[in-house]
KOLPAKE-13095 format. One line per field, with one value per residue (C-alpha): residue number from 1; z, y, x. Coordinates in steps of 0.1 Angstrom, whole numbers, padded with zeros to 4 digits. Example, Ala and Ser with C-alpha at 12.3 -4.5 7.8 and 13.67 -1.06 7.14 Angstrom:
! residues 2
n	(1:2)
c3	(0078:0071)
c2	(-0045:-0011)
c1	(0123:0137)
END
This chain:
! residues 140
n	(1:2:3:4:5:6:7:8:9:10:11:12:13:14:15:16:17:18:19:20:21:22:23:24:25:26:27:28:29:30:31:32:33:34:35:36:37:38:39:40:41:42:43:44:45:46:47:48:49:50:51:52:53:54:55:56:57:58:59:60:61:62:63:64:65:66:67:68:69:70:71:72:73:74:75:76:77:78:79:80:81:82:83:84:85:86:87:88:89:90:91:92:93:94:95:96:97:98:99:100:101:102:103:104:105:106:107:108:109:110:111:112:113:114:115:116:117:118:119:120:121:122:123:124:125:126:127:128:129:130:131:132:133:134:135:136:137:138:139:140)
c3	(1870:1879:1903:1929:1949:1971:1994:2013:2013:2036:2025:2019:1987:1993:1988:1951:1946:1969:1950:1917:1930:1944:1910:1892:1916:1911:1873:1874:1896:1872:1841:1826:1817:1781:1794:1826:1817:1808:1840:1861:1847:1851:1887:1894:1881:1899:1932:1930:1924:1953:1976:1964:1958:1971:2004:2035:2062:2083:2057:2031:1995:1982:1951:1936:1907:1890:1865:1839:1810:1786:1808:1839:1857:1882:1906:1931:1956:1980:2004:1993:1976:1941:1907:1888:1854:1823:1815:1782:1785:1772:1763:1789:1818:1841:1855:1849:1822:1844:1837:1800:1800:1818:1793:1764:1777:1790:1768:1790:1819:1842:1876:1899:1926:1961:1993:2004:1978:1944:1924:1894:1873:1841:1820:1800:1774:1779:1763:1781:1810:1803:1823:1800:1812:1804:1833:1842:1868:1896:1882:1914)
c2	(1381:1346:1342:1313:1297:1267:1246:1214:1187:1156:1120:1117:1110:1143:1162:1154:1175:1202:1204:1206:1234:1253:1252:1264:1293:1302:1300:1322:1347:1348:1351:1318:1300:1288:1256:1253:1219:1204:1217:1206:1170:1168:1180:1154:1127:1139:1145:1111:1094:1113:1102:1066:1059:1088:1101:1080:1077:1108:1130:1156:1165:1200:1215:1244:1265:1288:1313:1336:1354:1325:1294:1277:1250:1227:1206:1179:1170:1141:1125:1089:1066:1054:1071:1073:1057:1062:1028:1014:1011:0981:0982:0956:0974:0996:1017:1030:1056:1087:1098:1090:1114:1141:1136:1139:1171:1190:1208:1194:1168:1153:1140:1156:1133:1146:1131:1121:1121:1136:1163:1154:1185:1196:1227:1243:1270:1296:1327:1361:1367:1379:1393:1377:1360:1326:1302:1269:1251:1231:1198:1186)
c1	(2238:2225:2197:2197:2169:2174:2153:2157:2131:2127:2129:2092:2071:2052:2084:2083:2051:2064:2097:2078:2055:2085:2102:2070:2066:2103:2100:2069:2087:2116:2094:2107:2076:2084:2101:2080:2065:2099:2115:2085:2086:2124:2123:2096:2119:2151:2133:2116:2150:2165:2136:2136:2173:2196:2185:2194:2168:2165:2182:2170:2177:2184:2168:2186:2174:2199:2185:2200:2183:2189:2190:2177:2197:2181:2201:2191:2217:2215:2240:2234:2259:2260:2258:2226:2227:2206:2191:2183:2145:2127:2090:2080:2097:2076:2104:2139:2130:2132:2168:2163:2133:2154:2182:2158:2140:2170:2195:2223:2223:2249:2259:2286:2300:2306:2317:2292:2265:2260:2242:2221:2216:2198:2201:2173:2177:2150:2136:2144:2121:2086:2057:2031:1999:2013:2008:2023:2003:2019:2009:1993)
END
């Protein structure tokens, strides 16, 4: 049976680190640490995009983590307009590579439109839960 954890975060740069830490704590609780670094990095990118581009002033974004024995799905939903696009990165550009990184690290990736807003999601295939001593730090 799938597990679900959700939390809302304000439109604030500090929310990116808080979302990342929330995800790491959830993965540890569920025993899914084999893809922790990939999930943590992708959540950083998706949360940063929500804060910078997707969340209107005074609103929040929602981070959802859905876990099964063999996968973890992360979703970042905001109420802003537009549809995120994976850009073709050029070596002289300093930004615009975040969604390409998510697309590369995740086993599946997409955007679901809502009215208002959208959900950007990524799926990670994982090993069955373990109670090992492996640790994934919060990356702060």
